[in-house]
N, C-alpha and C positions, 0 to 999 in steps of 0.2 A: 243669206245675208246680202244686202244691197252693195253694189260696187260704187255707189255714189260717195263722193268725198264732200266734206262740209265746205261751204262757201268761204273763200279766203277774201275778206273785205279789202285787204291790202294789195292783193294781186288778182283782181277779177279777170275772167276770160271773156273778152268782147269778140263776138263773131258776127259775120254778115247775117242779115235778117233771113235770107233764103236758107242759109245753113242751119240756123236755129229752127226754122219750120221743119226742115228735114229730120230733126232730132225728136220731133213729137212722137210719143209712144215708145221711145227708146230710153233705156237707163243710161245716164251720163252724169258727169260732174256738172255742177252748177255753171251755167253759161248765160250770157245775156247779149242781146243785140240792141243797138240804138236804131230806132225806126226813123226818128227825125230829131235833129239838134235844135230846132226852133219851135217854140210854142207860138201860135198865132195870136193876134191882138184880141180877137173875140174871147178866147180862153182866158187871157190875162185879165180882161175886163170882168168876166164872170167870177174869176177867182178873187179879184180885188173887192167886188161887192160882198164876197163872203169873208173878207178880212185876210186874204192870203195874197202874197206876192210871189208869182211863179216866174218872174224874170230869170232867165238863165237856165230854166228847166228844159229837159229833153224827154221825148217819148221813148220808152224802153219796153222790151218784152224779154221774159226770162223763161228758161226751161222749166223751172218750178211752177210758174203760173200756167204754162201751156199744159203741163201734165195734169194739173187740177182741172182745167177746163175740159180736157179730153175725157177724164174720168166722169165728170158731171154732165157733159153735153156732147161727147164724141160718139164714135161708132159703136162702142160697147155700152153706152148709157141707155136709159129708158126714154130719152128725149123723143118727141114726135118727129123732129127734124134734126137728126144728129149732125154735128159738124163734120166736114170733110177737110182734107188738107188744103184744098182750093179756097175754102172759107177763110183760113188763117192768112192767106196771101192778100185778102181784101182789107186787112187792118189798116195799112197806111192810107188806102183810098177812103175808108170810112172816116178816119180822123180828119183828113183834109176836105172831104166832100160831104160832110154830115148834113142830114136834114134838120137835126135838132141836137142840142147838147144842154145839159143842166149839171149843176154841181149838187150832189146829194147832201142833204142835211144830216143823213145818217152816216155813221162811221163804219169802217171795215172792222170785222171782228178781231183780227189778229193785231194789226198795227194801230188801230184807233184813228185812222186817217179818213178824211173826206175823199169822195170819188167823183170823177166826171163820168156821166152816162151819155153816150153818143147813140143816136138812132140814124139808121140809113136804110132806105128801101132800094134794093138792087135785085129786082125780081121778088125775092123774099125780103122779110123785115129782119134787119140785124140790130142787135143791141151789144155795144162794146163798152166795157167798163174799165177805167184806169184809176188807180189809186194815186193820190197826191202824196208823195213821199218827201218830207222836209229833211232838214239836216244836210250833211255834206254831200249826199248823193243827188239831191235836187232832181227828182225825176217824176214823171207821170208813168206809172208802171202798169202793165197788163194785169188785169184782175180777172176778167171774164169775157167770154164771147158767147152769144146765144143767137139762134136763128129760128124764126117762126114764119109761117105762111103769111103773106102780105096782108091778108084779111084779119089776122089776129091782133 
């Protein structure tokens, strides 16, 4: 039986980004970190063209999301280039220094939300995906991180 406790929406546990990354691959209660409290103007404009207002949104990352990404793209996955802990530390850099970003017309399977897809070449080619979560949480939440050879 897992020692995870259900997420308490009324009293979430906010932790520093570096601490959250250190929890990857560990069982723990639901926690999240705020990567950035501000969404830049380019993202706001892209969202506006898609009929969304993301004013007041923040970039967040959750232990539940990183666990999923580790299982699918981490060291124990079958990915050709598995993610390392160092790759997760690149997320704030990828968001702010992206080479490209689009809003996906497709929806996430669980929450039925649109996503931002960021691309950045830092030696390798990184693809970072954030889910646009409306409602009272107003966040752009970590969905996935993948790494490929720069030529792919």
